[in-house]
N, C-alpha and C positions, 0 to 999 in steps of 0.2 A: 702680253694680253692684259687688258685693263680689268680692274676689279669691278664686280657687278653687285649692286645693292641686293638683288634677288638671291645671291649666294652667300651673303654674310649676315651676321646678327650681332647685336650688342653683346659684348663679352668675348667675341672672337679675338684671337691673337695671331700675330705673325712674328716670328723670331728668326734671326740669322746671325751668324758670326760674321762680323764686318772686317776684322783684322786679327791675324794671329801673330804673336811675337813682334810687335811694333819695333822697328829698328831705328837707330840713330840716323842711318842713311835716309830713311823715309821722312824723318823730321827735317833734315836738310833739304831734301827734294821738295817738301811742302813749302819750306821757307822760300825757295827759289820760285816756285809756282805762284805763291800768294804775294810775294814781295815783302813779307813780314820777317825781317831779319833780327828781331829782338834776340839778344844773346841768351835769354832764359831758355831758348829752344835749341841752342847749338854750342854754347861755350860753358863747359863744365866748371872751369875755374871761376868765371864770373858768377855762375849760378850758385856755386857753393860758398865762395868767399865774400862776395858782395851782397847777393840776394838772400843767402841763408837757407837755400833749399838743398836737399840731398844730391841733386843732379839735375840735368836738363829734363824738360818735360814737353809734351806735345802742345801745339797750339790749340786753343779752344775751338777754333774754327775747323781744324782738322777733325776733331771729335764730332763736331756738328755735321761735317761733310760725310763722315763715315756712317753716322746715324741716318742721314738723308739718303745714302745709298740703299739702306734697307727699306726706307720709306718708299722710294720710287720703284724699287723692285716689287714692292707689295701693291701699290695703287696704280702703277703704270706711268710711263713718261708723259710729261705735260699735263698732269692732273692736279698738282698741288695748287691750292688757292691761298693757303696760309701755312707757315711753318715757323715755329719759334722754340728756342731751347734755353735752358739754364745750365751752366757748368757747375757741377756740385763737388767734383774732386779732380785732382790732376791725373793725367794719363802719362805713364812713364814708359821709357823704352823697355821692351820685354812684355808689356801688357798685351793681352788678347781681349777683344771687346765683342760683346754680343748685344745687339740692339733688338728691342721688342716694341711692337705697336699693338695697342689694345683698342678695339672699337668701343667708343662710349656713346655714340649717337649716329643714327642714319636719318637724314632729314632733307627737306627741300630748301634751297637758297637761290634766289634770283633765277628761278626757273630750272635750276640744275638739281639733280639728286646728289647729295654730298654725304661724306662720312667724316665724323670728328674722331680723332685718335689721340690717345695718351701715349707718350713715348718714354722709354727708359733704356739707357745703355749702361751695362755693367761690365766690370773687368773680370778677370779669371777668378777673383776671390769673392765675387758677388757684390762688390762695392759699386754703388751707383755713381757714374761719372757724368752723365747727362740725363736731364729730364726735359720733357717738352710736350708740345701739342702740335697737331696739324689738322688741317681740313683739306679734303681732296674731293674733286668731282668723281663720281662713279657712274657706270652704266646702270640703267634701270633694272 
């Protein structure tokens, strides 16, 4: 069911756990799906010895996709007009992520009723890994 402007107000939030205990297998599966085979996401030896990280970490776009899952669950399918994020910290195997959308404005745009949202995704320690914004069409 799509989000309705008459049932939300500025300051409302929607939050959901989008992944629990991210596995290395999920990183490899995402690499295969996205075609992004950068060794930073699959090769521990390369990541540690060449790149200087403690181990492999998730693709930024995987974190964005997981945040987007929460977003479309909240506003409804086919409703997004704009969606952008910034990656603020790495996501590691074993992390669990919770994504949250906060309503910052409800307005008219091009004849549509829209909602502007601020987004934040945090890991199990409360560390922010993704921030962003979105605009979505809503029912009246």
